[in-house]
C-alpha positions in Angstrom: -7.5 -0.8 1.3 -6.2 -2.7 5.1 -4.2 -1.4 7.5 -0.9 0.2 7.0 1.6 1.6 9.0 4.7 4.9 8.5 6.7 5.1 10.3 9.8 7.2 9.3 13.6 5.6 9.7 16.9 7.8 10.3 20.2 6.3 9.8 19.2 2.8 9.8 16.4 3.2 12.6 12.7 3.6 12.9 12.0 7.4 14.7 10.0 6.8 17.2 8.8 8.2 19.9 9.9 7.8 23.7 7.4 5.3 24.4 6.3 3.8 21.1 6.4 0.3 19.7 5.4 -1.0 16.3 3.7 -4.6 17.1 2.5 -7.5 14.9 -0.2 -9.6 16.4 -1.8 -12.0 14.4 -5.1 -13.2 14.9 -5.2 -16.2 12.4 -5.7 -19.5 12.8 -3.5 -20.6 9.9 -0.9 -20.2 8.2 -1.2 -17.7 4.8 0.6 -16.8 2.4 1.8 -13.4 3.0 3.3 -10.0 0.9 5.0 -7.1 1.8 4.7 -3.4 0.1 7.6 -1.5 1.0 7.6 2.1 -0.7 11.0 3.6 0.3 9.6 7.5 -0.3 13.1 10.8 0.3 16.4 11.5 -1.1 20.3 10.8 0.0 22.1 13.4 2.0 
């Protein structure tokens, strides 16, 4: 199991605290193919 992150979304925006942000840092030394898995859970109001 690799790294993961759960962030709530409301009105098409990430819901984070005042001092929170999502940062992606890549420490690889060469190009790689990446895949992103996105799971949406909830209901539409």
